[in-house]
N, C-alpha and C positions, 0 to 999 in steps of 0.2 A: 045593969044599965050603967052604973058608975064605972065599972071596969071598962066598958065599951067607950065611955067618954075619955077615959085616960089613954086608952090605946089610940083613939083617933087623934088626940092632942100630940101624942108621941110621934105618930106617923107624920103629922103635919110639920113638927119641929125637924124631923129627920129630912123631910123633903126640902124644907127651906134651907137647911144646912147644905144639902147636896147641891141645890141650885147656886147657892153662894160660892161653894167650892168650885163649881164649873165656871162661874163668872171670874173667880180669881185665876183659874188656870188659863182662861182665855187671854188675860192681860199678859201672860208670859209667853205666848206664842210669837214666832217671828213676824207674823202678819199683823199683829195688833198695834194699835197706836201707842201703847205703853212702851214698846221696845223699838219703835221706828225712830232711831236715834241719829241717823246719818242722812245727809242729802246728796243725791247723785243725779247727774243728768248726762246724756250722751250727745256726741256730735258725730254725724255721719260724714265721713270723708273718704268713702269708697266710691270712686268714680263710676257712674252709670248704674248705681244700685239705689233702690229705695228700700228702706228698712222699717221693720216693726220692732219695738222694744217692749217686752212683756214684763210685768211685775206680778209675781205669784200666779203666772199663767195667763194673765189678762192684759191686753193692750189697752191702756187707758187713754183718755182724752189728751191729745197733744203728743202721743207716743207712737202713733201709727202713720204709715206712709211718709216717713221722714226722709225728705229728699237730700241729695248731695249738698253739703254745706249748711244743712239745717240742724237744729238741736231739738231734743225732747223737752218736756216739762221738767221741772226740778222735783224729783221723787224722794219721799221719805222712806227709808228702808232700815232694816236691822243690819248693823255692820257685820255681825257674825254669820248671818244667814240671809243675805239680801234678796234671794229668790228672783234674780233678774236674768233675762235671756234676750238674745239678739237674733232676729229672724229676717229673712227676706220678706218683703211686704206680702201679706196674704198667706204666708206659710205657717205651719205649726211646728216646723222642724227648726231647732236652734242651730245657729252657726257654731262652729267648733271653737274650743280654746278659751272661752271666757271664764276665768277663775280669779275674780278680783279680790284684793285685800283692802279693806276699809277699816279705819279706826273709828271708834265710837265718837259721836258728836262732831264729826268732820263734815266737810263739804267738798265734793269731788266732781270733776269733769272727766268723762271717759271718752277719749278720742278713738274712733274706729276707722282704721285705714287698711291698706292692703287690698284684698279681693274677697268676694263672698266665699270662695273656695279656701282661701288662706287669709283670714282676717287677722289684723294686728290690733290689739287693744292696749292703749296707753292711758294709765290712770294719773291724772294731774290733780294735785292738792290745791284747792282754791283758797286756802287760808291766806290772809293778807293783813298787814298792819295798816290801819287807816292812815291815809296821807295827811300831812299837816294842814293847817288852816289855809284855805284858798287853793288847795291842790286836789288832784284826783290821780288815779293810777291806770296804766294801760299795760296789758300783757300780750305778747305776740306768740301765737301757737303755730309752729311750722308743721303743716299737714301736707306738704308737697310729697310727691313720689319721685322715683328715679326717672320718670318720664319728663321731668322738668330739668333741663340741663343747667348746671351751675347754681342750683338752688339748695344744695345739700346743707351748707352751714352759712349762717348769716351773722354779720355784725349789725347792730341796731343803733340808730341815732335818733334822739328826740329833738324835734324842732331844730333841724340842722341849719347852720349858717354857712357862709362861703368857706369858712375855715372849719372843717369838721371837728378837729380835735379828737378826744378819746371817745370811743363808742360807749353808749350806756349799757349795752349788753354785747357779749362776744360769742361767736361760734355756736349759735343756736341751731342745732341740727334737726333733721327730720324726726317727727314724733316727739319733739321736745318743746318746752315753752320757756320764754324768758321769765325773769322775775317781773313783778309789777313795777313799772317804771313811772316815776313821778312826773306829772304834767300839770300845767296850770288848769284849774277848773274854769268852767264858764266860757270857754273859747274853743274854736277848732284847733286841733293840733296835727302836726305832721310827723309821721314816723318814717324814717328812711332805712331801707334795707340795702346792704352791700354784701357781696360775697366776702366770707371771712378773710381778713387781712388786706382787703382792697378798699379803696376810697371811691371807686366808681359806683355811681348809683345803679342799683339793680331795680329798685322801684320805690316810689314815695307812696305812702298810705295816708290818706286824709281821714282823721278820726273826729267825728262830730263832738260837740261840747258835752262834757260830763259834769254832773253836779259835784260840788266840793265834798270830799270824804268818800266818794264812791269810786268803784273800779269797773273796768270792762276788759274783756279779752277780744282779740281780733284773730280769727282763724284764717290762715293763709293757705290756699290750696293751689293745685296746678291751674295753669291757664286753660280757658275753654278752647275747644277745638277751633283752629283757625286764628287763634290769638296768641300773643306773647306776654300778655299782661296777667300776672298772678291774680287769682280771684280772692277776695277778702269778705269775711262774714263776721259782723260784730256779735258779741256774745256777752250781754250784760250779766252781772253776778246774780246768782240765786239769792232770793230774799232770805234774810235770817229768820228762822222759825221762831 
C-alpha cells in the first residue's frame, strides 16, 4: 500500500511537470502572445479589389473585406515568423509574393498595390521621432499607379504660401512615403503636391487637426473613375502596445 502511494505521488509529479513543460513550450511558439513582438497593418491600394488579410490562417475582426483605400487593424505578430497572408475576399488562396522582413519590436505598414495577379508589397517603417511641443507629424504615402499621368514623383509643401520656397520633401515616388513632416498641432493643415521639380499645384490635401505629439499618414491613390482628383485616405498611427 505504501509503495502504491509513492508511485501515485510520483506519477502526479511527472504529470504536473509535463503540463508545465507544455505550457512553457506554448509561450515559445510564433503564435503566442509571448513572442508577438511586432505590429503590422495593411493598406489595400489594389484598384477594384477587396482583400482579406489572414493571421495564422484566420481572418480576424477588421481584417476581412478590406476595400480599396482601407486598412486592416493593427496586428501583433512574431517578426521572424509573422504567419500573415493576403487573399482576395472570401478566398482561401493566398496572393503570391508576400515575403516580408520585419524587425523585432517594430511597427510597420504594408502597402499592397499592383493587381491581384501581380501584387506589389511595400513595407513602410512607421517609426517616428515625436514632434516637438505644440507640433504633430504628417506622412504622405504615394500609392498611385501608372494609370495616373504625371503623379509618379512628387514634391511636397507643408502649409504653402504664395511663395513656395523649398519643398519639405522631394521626389516621393510611387510605392514610397515621405518622412514625417512637422505641422502645427490642433489646427487644419494643408499639404501641397507638385510634380517633382515643378511649382505648379498638382493637388492640395486638407488634413484635419492632429493632437500634439501624434502623427498620421495620408495614403494618396489614383483618382476615381470620371475624376481627376487623387483620392486621399487618412491613416492614424497604430497605438503603442
